[in-house]
Kinemage of the C-alpha trace (Angstrom):
@kinemage 1
@onewidth
@group {chain A} dominant
@subgroup {mainchain}
@vectorlist {calphas} color= white
{ca met a 1} P 0.055 -0.131 -0.110
{ca lys a 2} L 2.827 2.367 1.008
{ca gln a 3} L 4.617 1.647 -2.436
{ca thr a 4} L 1.388 2.436 -4.415
{ca leu a 5} L 0.727 5.643 -2.458
{ca ala a 6} L 4.493 6.482 -3.245
{ca leu a 7} L 3.920 5.938 -6.821
{ca leu a 8} L 0.664 7.559 -7.252
{ca ala a 9} L 2.372 10.797 -5.315
{ca cys a 10} L 5.249 10.728 -7.665
{ca thr a 11} L 3.240 10.458 -10.926
{ca leu a 12} L 0.806 13.273 -10.201
{ca leu a 13} L 1.753 16.255 -12.360
{ca ser a 14} L 1.624 19.875 -11.678
{ca ala a 15} L 0.220 21.512 -15.102
{ca ala a 16} L 1.496 25.106 -13.832
{ca ala a 17} L 4.985 23.823 -13.613
{ca val a 18} L 5.412 23.167 -17.140
{ca thr a 19} L 4.952 26.495 -19.159
{ca ala a 20} L 5.823 25.463 -22.646
{ca glu a 21} L 5.095 22.644 -25.329
{ca val a 22} L 7.282 21.855 -28.481
{ca lys a 23} L 5.411 20.156 -31.316
{ca thr a 24} L 6.789 17.178 -33.012
{ca gly a 25} L 8.205 18.414 -36.440
{ca asp a 26} L 9.058 21.651 -35.122
{ca pro a 27} L 12.949 22.938 -34.576
{ca ala a 28} L 14.295 21.780 -31.180
{ca pro a 29} L 14.328 24.800 -28.649
{ca ala a 30} L 17.737 26.003 -28.625
{ca phe a 31} L 19.627 25.866 -25.194
{ca thr a 32} L 22.983 25.976 -23.613
{ca leu a 33} L 23.752 24.270 -20.375
{ca thr a 34} L 26.537 23.167 -18.184
{ca asp a 35} L 27.366 19.570 -17.760
{ca ser a 36} L 28.525 17.609 -14.373
{ca asn a 37} L 32.163 18.242 -15.215
{ca gly a 38} L 31.735 22.126 -15.679
{ca lys a 39} L 31.843 21.954 -19.519
{ca ser a 40} L 29.187 24.175 -21.349
{ca his a 41} L 27.195 22.410 -24.170
{ca ser a 42} L 24.833 24.045 -26.724
{ca leu a 43} L 22.122 22.281 -28.563
{ca glu a 44} L 23.242 24.176 -31.912
{ca ser a 45} L 27.204 22.535 -31.436
{ca phe a 46} L 25.381 19.245 -32.070
{ca lys a 47} L 23.708 20.142 -35.122
{ca gly a 48} L 24.186 17.513 -37.978
{ca lys a 49} L 23.997 14.894 -35.174
{ca thr a 50} L 21.028 12.871 -33.867
{ca val a 51} L 20.349 13.829 -30.350
{ca val a 52} L 18.457 12.189 -27.473
{ca leu a 53} L 17.489 14.157 -24.319
{ca glu a 54} L 16.495 12.137 -21.434
{ca trp a 55} L 15.173 13.614 -18.301
{ca val a 56} L 16.351 12.348 -15.246
{ca asn a 57} L 15.865 11.909 -11.626
{ca his a 58} L 17.370 8.933 -9.861
{ca gly a 59} L 14.937 9.034 -6.800
{ca cys a 60} L 12.039 8.276 -9.060
{ca pro a 61} L 10.935 4.838 -8.996
{ca phe a 62} L 10.325 4.966 -12.774
{ca val a 63} L 14.053 5.838 -13.578
{ca lys a 64} L 15.105 3.211 -10.915
{ca lys a 65} L 13.115 0.615 -13.096
{ca his a 66} L 15.326 1.373 -16.097
{ca tyr a 67} L 18.462 1.838 -14.477
{ca asp a 68} L 18.317 -0.820 -11.948
{ca ser a 69} L 17.692 -3.102 -14.952
{ca gly a 70} L 20.582 -1.793 -17.005
{ca asn a 71} L 18.050 -0.927 -19.884
{ca met a 72} L 18.894 2.836 -19.968
{ca gln a 73} L 22.801 2.098 -19.746
{ca ser a 74} L 22.259 -0.192 -22.793
{ca leu a 75} L 20.378 2.188 -24.699
{ca gln a 76} L 22.914 4.873 -24.125
{ca lys a 77} L 25.930 2.617 -24.904
{ca asp a 78} L 24.410 1.123 -28.087
{ca trp a 79} L 23.471 4.521 -29.614
{ca thr a 80} L 26.182 6.509 -28.635
{ca gly a 81} L 28.293 3.691 -30.147
{ca lys a 82} L 26.252 4.703 -33.437
{ca gly a 83} L 27.431 8.295 -33.211
{ca val a 84} L 24.075 9.513 -31.230
{ca val a 85} L 24.524 12.213 -28.773
{ca trp a 86} L 23.047 11.290 -25.548
{ca leu a 87} L 22.160 14.044 -23.189
{ca ser a 88} L 20.720 13.574 -19.670
{ca ile a 89} L 19.428 16.329 -18.007
{ca cys a 90} L 18.104 16.906 -14.574
{ca ser a 91} L 15.803 19.912 -14.073
{ca ser a 92} L 15.076 19.064 -10.437
{ca ala a 93} L 15.628 22.226 -8.324
{ca pro a 94} L 17.821 22.601 -5.318
{ca gly a 95} L 16.372 20.800 -2.329
{ca lys a 96} L 13.777 18.860 -4.492
{ca gln a 97} L 14.027 15.110 -5.227
{ca gly a 98} L 16.861 14.014 -7.785
{ca his a 99} L 18.802 17.276 -7.397
{ca gln a 100} L 22.542 16.449 -7.168
{ca ser a 101} L 25.932 18.390 -6.928
{ca pro a 102} L 28.211 17.927 -10.211
{ca ala a 103} L 30.655 15.472 -7.984
{ca asp a 104} L 27.304 13.762 -6.838
{ca trp a 105} L 26.445 13.342 -10.629
{ca asn a 106} L 29.873 12.047 -11.522
{ca lys a 107} L 29.583 9.563 -8.782
{ca thr a 108} L 26.077 8.425 -9.732
{ca val a 109} L 26.869 7.996 -13.391
{ca ala a 110} L 29.721 6.038 -12.284
{ca asp a 111} L 28.110 3.985 -9.861
{ca lys a 112} L 25.176 3.522 -12.348
{ca lys a 113} L 27.783 2.389 -15.130
{ca ala a 114} L 25.787 4.981 -17.471
{ca ser a 115} L 27.273 6.028 -20.614
{ca pro a 116} L 25.545 9.516 -21.640
{ca thr a 117} L 27.519 11.988 -23.594
{ca ala a 118} L 26.914 14.190 -20.682
{ca val a 119} L 24.929 15.142 -17.505
{ca leu a 120} L 23.493 18.358 -17.999
{ca ile a 121} L 22.055 20.252 -14.941
{ca asp a 122} L 19.017 22.644 -15.628
{ca glu a 123} L 18.658 23.988 -11.886
{ca asp a 124} L 16.232 26.820 -12.961
{ca gly a 125} L 14.019 24.352 -14.892
{ca lys a 126} L 14.252 26.816 -18.089
{ca val a 127} L 15.301 23.986 -20.471
{ca gly a 128} L 12.676 21.539 -19.177
{ca lys a 129} L 10.155 24.202 -19.279
{ca ala a 130} L 10.983 24.993 -22.695
{ca tyr a 131} L 10.578 21.368 -23.966
{ca gly a 132} L 7.500 20.646 -21.804
{ca ala a 133} L 9.242 18.180 -20.117
{ca lys a 134} L 6.706 16.718 -17.492
{ca thr a 135} L 8.081 13.473 -16.634
{ca thr a 136} L 11.396 11.268 -15.685
{ca pro a 137} L 12.170 9.755 -17.805
{ca his a 138} L 10.843 11.911 -20.574
{ca met a 139} L 12.604 11.427 -23.943
{ca tyr a 140} L 13.183 13.669 -26.939
{ca ile a 141} L 14.972 12.780 -30.176
{ca ile a 142} L 16.323 15.788 -32.226
{ca ala a 143} L 17.505 14.909 -36.098
{ca pro a 144} L 20.604 16.162 -37.741
{ca asp a 145} L 18.742 18.895 -39.137
{ca gly a 146} L 17.900 20.301 -35.816
{ca lys a 147} L 13.774 19.403 -35.582
{ca leu a 148} L 12.118 17.544 -32.834
{ca val a 149} L 11.216 13.909 -34.229
{ca tyr a 150} L 10.133 12.059 -31.206
{ca gln a 151} L 8.864 13.243 -27.826
{ca gly a 152} L 7.239 10.845 -25.070
{ca ala a 153} L 7.615 7.853 -22.992
{ca ile a 154} L 10.622 5.501 -23.321
{ca asp a 155} L 8.519 2.570 -23.972
{ca ser a 156} L 5.151 1.003 -24.088
{ca val a 157} L 4.665 -0.127 -20.486
{ca ser a 158} L 3.838 2.671 -17.715
{ca ser a 159} L 4.904 0.941 -14.830
{ca ala a 160} L 7.702 0.829 -12.327
{ca asn a 161} L 8.255 -2.738 -12.443
{ca lys a 162} L 11.437 -3.870 -13.963
{ca asp a 163} L 10.199 -7.059 -15.357
{ca asp a 164} L 7.671 -5.070 -17.679
{ca ile a 165} L 10.544 -4.038 -19.993
{ca ala a 166} L 11.092 -7.003 -21.572
{ca gly a 167} L 7.654 -7.136 -23.045
{ca ala a 168} L 7.543 -3.582 -24.039
{ca thr a 169} L 8.094 -1.751 -27.425
{ca asn a 170} L 10.832 0.594 -26.928
{ca tyr a 171} L 9.604 3.811 -28.568
{ca val a 172} L 13.164 5.389 -28.554
{ca ser a 173} L 14.843 2.779 -30.137
{ca ala a 174} L 12.310 2.274 -33.007
{ca ala a 175} L 12.567 5.970 -33.605
{ca leu a 176} L 16.455 6.053 -33.619
{ca ala a 177} L 16.633 3.155 -35.979
{ca glu a 178} L 14.461 5.195 -38.422
{ca val a 179} L 16.086 8.339 -38.219
{ca leu a 180} L 19.484 6.698 -38.552
{ca ala a 181} L 18.291 5.172 -41.542
{ca gly a 182} L 16.927 8.213 -43.177
{ca lys a 183} L 13.252 7.559 -42.567
{ca pro a 184} L 10.550 9.301 -41.345
{ca val a 185} L 9.714 8.618 -37.584
{ca thr a 186} L 6.607 6.524 -37.601
{ca asn a 187} L 5.393 7.535 -33.704
{ca gly a 188} L 6.641 10.904 -33.254
{ca ser a 189} L 4.803 11.392 -30.252
{ca thr a 190} L 3.613 9.225 -27.069
{ca lys a 191} L 2.247 9.933 -23.789
{ca pro a 192} L 5.294 10.109 -21.282
{ca tyr a 193} L 5.091 8.255 -17.775
{ca gly a 194} L 6.911 8.409 -14.825
{ca cys a 195} L 7.413 10.958 -11.971
{ca ser a 196} L 6.756 14.865 -12.156
{ca val a 197} L 9.696 16.838 -13.019
{ca lys a 198} L 10.749 18.250 -9.561
{ca tyr a 199} L 10.780 21.968 -10.849
């Protein structure tokens, strides 16, 4: 019962917290953020490459599902190995669940054997709100021409149970395969699931 209530509390979304929406097919909102190593990254600098944005909060049971199972790390490793840029973004405000110092982020990445291109810190939530990021995880894919071609859930089973991963359709992998093959993305938008982003 406690776990059910915790998940329910975790999934409640605050409509007021998300101030913008971005449409699939439109240019992805420009941004510049600093990573956990103090390096600045702009979206513009990745033009010509396929970019994945993964909203993350390691205190969230839905994020834990994909990291404790190794699913997220496997996706990161597979796709960055094919030239995809993978940016994990944390929009948790200071004092809120999921917020970590840069040093703690580097320790978390090492402990979890994660393989993103970078972990970007979005403490004021400007980038998350510009994209309309609602959940962790909330996934976005940007094509080499700078247009958003996918946004939504990581997969088709909206549970926090890692046993459900094997039977789920992975929307991110399907979309990336199409982008890298030069094909249009069949399913460009799905309903994200997870914990609310802690702006």
